[in-house]
N, C-alpha and C positions, 0 to 999 in steps of 0.2 A: 645800744648798738648803733642807733641812728646818729649821724653826725649833726646834732642840733645845737645851734648857738643862738640863744634867745628865740627859740621856736622857729629857726630858719633851717632849711634843709638844702644841701648843695649836691649837685650831680653834674657830670660832664657827658655831653653827647657828641658823637662824631659821625660824619657822612662825607664821603669823597675826601676832599682836602679841608673841609670846614670843621671847626670846633666850636661848640657852644657850652658856655659855663652858665649854669642855671641855679638860682636861689629861689626857694619857695617859702612863703610864710602865710599864716592865716590872714585873710583880708576880704576885700570886696570884689575881687576879680580884675584888678588892674594888671596889664601886661606891658612891661617896658623892655624894649630891645635896644641896646646900645644908647640908652638915654632918650629914645623916642617911642611913640606909641606903636603898637604892633602893625597896624595897617599903614602907618607912615613909612615904616621900614620895609615891610614886605607888601608891595603895592598890589600884588595879585590876590584876588579873593580865594583862589584855589589853594594857595600856600597857607592862607590864614585858616582855612578849613582843615588842612592837613595838620597844622601846628596845634589846633585846639582839639584834635581827636582824643588825646589822653584825658583832657579835662571833661569832654562830653561823656566819655565812657565811665569815668569815675564820679560823674555828677558833682564836680568841685569847681565848675566854671566861675561861680559867684562867691566861692568860699576861700579862695587863695589868691594872693598877689604874687606875680612872677617878675623877677628881675633877671635879665639875661644879657650876657656879653657874647657876641658871636664874631668870628673872624675867619679868614681864609676861604678859599673856594668861591663859588658863585652863590647867587641868591637861592637857588633850588637846593643846593647842598647845605646851605646854612639853615634852611627851613627844616630839612630832614634831621640835621644835628640837633636843632632846638626841640623837635618833637621827641627824639630819644632822650634828651636831657630832662625834659619835663616828665616823661614817663618814669625815668629812674629816680627823680627827686620825689615824685608822688609815692613810689614804692618805699623809699626811705621814710617818708612821712607815715605811711600805713601799709604794712606788708600784705594786707588783704587784697590789694589791687594787682599783685603779681600774676595770679592765674588768669584774671580778666585781660590784662595787657598781653600776656603770653599767647592767649587764644586769638587775639587780634593782631599779633605780629609786631607789637610796639616795643618789646624788650630786646629783640635781636638787632644787633648792629648790621647795617647793610654792608657787606664786604666788597661790593663792586667798586673798582677803581678804574681810572682811565688806563687803557693799554698803551704801553710805550711805543714810540715810533722806532721802526727798525731801519738799519742802514741799508742803502740801496733801494729804498722804497720811498714813496711819497708820503705815506702815513703808517699807521699801525698795521692795517690790512691792505690798503690801496697801493697798487703798484704803478710805476711809470708806464705810459702807454707804449706797447710794443709796435715797432715799425719793421716791416719785412724788407722794404727797399728804401 
């Protein structure tokens, strides 16, 4: 049932406008994002902690290599997309992780998107300043 090609598992993660395509294979724990190391691409330590959350919970941090291609959106959205992609790929690798990830909220895609700007207003919610005189 798992889409394995030479022991590689593929999954897609999305958050806001960002899309992450993730491939996981057994290895030593290397993480490459768009051809660079994880901390070179995501310069904030908080994003690195967020991305490695599925690996920490499943205790596979030093057992799998991750290759990811991310695009669209900003750096925070890309990190969220990558986290969802890693969680989905680990579930394809071993179905026993699903209840663990579900309990920690890693399987659900975050549906929040930017609200559109409305006509006659300065932004989505902000109005132009009212002048009485």
